[in-house]
Each structure stands twice: as C-alpha cells, then as structure tokens.
C-alpha positions in Angstrom: -19.4 13.7 15.0 -15.8 12.3 14.9 -13.7 13.6 12.2 -13.1 10.8 9.9 -9.7 11.8 8.8 -8.7 11.0 12.4 -9.8 7.4 11.8 -7.2 6.9 9.2 -4.9 4.0 9.7 -2.0 2.9 7.4 -2.4 -0.8 6.6 0.5 -1.2 4.2 3.3 0.6 2.5 4.8 -0.7 -0.6 8.2 0.8 -1.8 10.8 -0.2 -4.3 14.5 0.3 -4.8 17.3 -1.2 -6.8 20.8 -2.2 -6.0 22.1 -1.8 -9.6 23.4 -5.2 -10.1 22.2 -8.7 -10.9 21.9 -11.2 -8.1 22.4 -15.1 -8.2 19.2 -15.5 -6.0 20.0 -19.4 -5.6 23.5 -18.4 -3.7 21.8 -15.4 -1.9 19.1 -17.8 -0.6 21.6 -20.3 0.8 23.6 -17.5 2.6 20.8 -15.2 3.8 19.4 -16.9 6.8 15.5 -16.8 6.7 15.2 -16.2 3.0 12.6 -18.1 0.9 13.3 -18.9 -2.5 11.2 -21.2 -4.7 11.5 -20.0 -8.3 8.8 -22.4 -9.4 6.3 -20.6 -7.3 7.6 -17.0 -7.5 10.5 -15.5 -9.5 11.9 -13.5 -6.4 13.5 -14.2 -3.2 11.4 -13.4 -0.2 13.1 -12.1 2.9 11.0 -11.1 5.8 12.0 -8.6 8.6 10.4 -8.8 12.0 11.2 -5.3 13.3 9.7 -3.5 11.4 7.5 -6.4 10.1 7.8 -6.5 6.4 8.5 -8.7 3.4 11.3 -7.8 1.0 10.9 -9.3 -2.6 14.5 -9.5 -4.2 14.7 -10.2 -7.7 17.6 -11.2 -9.9 17.8 -7.8 -11.6 18.6 -6.3 -8.3 15.2 -4.7 -8.0 13.7 -5.0 -4.5 10.1 -4.4 -3.5 9.1 -4.0 0.3 5.7 -4.7 1.4 3.8 -4.9 4.7 5.3 -2.1 6.5 2.9 0.1 8.4 4.8 3.5 7.8 6.9 5.3 5.4 9.7 5.3 8.2 9.2 1.5 8.7 9.4 0.8 5.0 12.7 2.7 4.8 14.0 1.1 8.0 13.2 -2.3 6.7 14.9 -1.9 3.4 18.1 -0.5 5.3 18.0 -3.8 7.2 17.9 -5.7 3.8 20.8 -3.7 2.6 22.9 -4.5 5.6 22.1 -8.1 5.2 23.2 -8.2 1.5 26.4 -6.1 2.3 27.2 -8.9 5.0 27.2 -11.4 2.1 29.9 -9.0 0.4 27.2 -7.8 -2.1 28.4 -4.2 -2.8 25.6 -1.8 -2.1 26.0 1.9 -2.4 25.5 3.8 0.8 21.9 5.2 0.2 20.1 3.6 -2.6 17.0 5.5 -3.7 13.6 4.2 -2.2 10.5 5.2 -3.8 7.1 4.6 -2.1 4.7 3.1 -4.8 1.7 2.7 -2.7 0.1 3.4 0.7 -2.9 1.5 1.6 -5.0 3.0 4.4 -8.3 2.5 6.2 -10.7 5.0 7.5 -14.2 5.2 8.9 -16.8 7.7 8.1 -18.7 7.0 11.1 -22.1 6.4 9.5 -23.5 3.5 7.4 -23.7 4.3 3.6 -26.3 3.7 1.0 -24.2 2.6 -1.7 -26.7 2.4 -4.3 -27.6 6.2 -3.7 -24.0 7.0 -3.5 -23.3 5.2 -6.9 -26.2 7.3 -8.5 -25.1 10.5 -7.0 -21.4 10.4 -7.7 -22.3 9.5 -11.4 -20.9 6.4 -13.2 -17.7 7.8 -14.8 -15.7 7.5 -11.6 -17.6 4.7 -9.9 -17.7 0.8 -10.2 -20.4 -0.8 -8.2 -21.6 -4.3 -8.8 -22.8 -5.6 -5.2 -23.3 -9.1 -6.7 -19.6 -9.3 -7.4 -18.1 -7.4 -4.7 -19.7 -5.7 -1.7 -17.9 -2.4 -1.9 -18.3 0.7 -4.3 -15.0 1.5 -6.1 -14.5 5.3 -6.4 -11.7 6.7 -8.6 -10.6 10.0 -7.5 -8.6 12.4 -9.6 -7.5 14.7 -6.9 -5.7 12.9 -5.1 -5.1 10.4 -7.5 -6.3 7.4 -5.5 -8.8 4.7 -5.5 -11.3 4.3 -2.6 -13.4 1.3 -1.7 -16.5 2.5 0.3 -18.4 -0.1 2.2 -22.1 -0.1 3.6 -20.6 0.1 7.1 -19.1 3.4 6.5 -15.5 2.0 6.3 -13.3 3.0 3.6 -10.0 1.5 2.0 -7.9 3.9 0.2 -5.0 2.8 -2.0 -2.7 4.2 -4.8 -1.5 7.1 -2.5 2.2 7.9 -2.5 2.2 9.7 0.8 0.1 9.6 4.0 -1.6 13.1 3.3 -3.1 11.5 0.0 -5.4 9.4 2.4 -6.4 12.5 4.4 -7.1 14.6 1.3 -9.2 11.4 -0.2 -11.3 11.1 3.1 -12.0 15.0 3.1 -13.1 14.9 -0.6 -15.4 11.8 -0.1 -16.7 13.3 3.1 -17.5 16.7 1.5 -18.9 15.1 -1.7 -21.3 12.8 0.2 -22.5 15.7 2.4 -23.1 17.9 -0.6 -25.2 15.1 -2.0 -27.1 14.6 1.5 -25.8 11.0 1.7 -23.7 11.4 4.9 -26.8 11.4 7.4 
C-alpha cells in the first residue's frame, strides 16, 4: 500500500503581516498597477502576484493577508514582492515585517474508499460532524495536531487549520492509525 503521507499536497497557504501604518487605499489602488479596489464589494485592496501565484489583501489598517500560495516559501516570497511594490510607492516599510502563517490547506489520499457512516460511529460523535444530506464529507476535528480534516468516501482528505506542513503529515498518520485500529481502512 502506498503511504498516504506521501500523497499530501499543499493547496493553499494563508499568512498575515502588517506594515504598521494606515494606508489610503484609494491612492494606493491608483498608483499600484494591477490592484483591484472596490470598497462597495470588499473593504480591502486586492493585489495579485503571478510568480509565485497569490493574492494579497491589503487593508486600510496596514494589515495584509496573503492567500493562494502553494508553499510557506512562496507566501513569504509573494509578501516580499508586495512590500517592494509598496516601497516603490514611497510607503515606508521596515526591512523585514513579521509574517505569520495562519492556515495551511492540504489534500491527501488514503488510497482506499471509506465507509463514512461506519467511521462516524467508530470515531464517536464528540469530534465528528457528518450530515451526508447537507455535505458529502465527514468533518473530523483533531486535537493533536490541532486541525480539521474532511474525509470523503473516495478516500480523499482535505486538512485545514495547520500552521506548518508537518501538521498535515501528523494528521494523516493519526487518521490512518485510528481508522486501521477500528478496522475501517480495508
């Protein structure tokens, strides 16, 4: 059997930072080529980078949230591109603003189809949400690591809430071990 941990793929990394000063988003939007700013629709300015691919949400408060990157390195690289673009507009930004990874979304494959009804019963109701008529996946809240996993009948998983890539690996191992103990992994 293929090790499910080897199927882990990072789908999205979300990180936040702040530049410590308020911004006039209307002015920034006019000067920053490619920026989207429609305060009627969304309170922040959206600036997309192409390499690495990401979207930076820049708020009046100076807070910036970057989403869409496929690795922690890429999210840092994308934010440094945003810092450089803002510096080009003569916005004073310190050399190395702190960047905090908020969430890493990963996918994985257990390699076997799953009986979600049996899993819901086997894992117990305290950490599980499963309402197949509302959503086809089973929601499993893990304490260690502190993540939420969506399990699908196909054997595919989506893991969210991790702060570092190792959290996904640990979650896949916990889920695989637990389902094996219960005799629910084939």
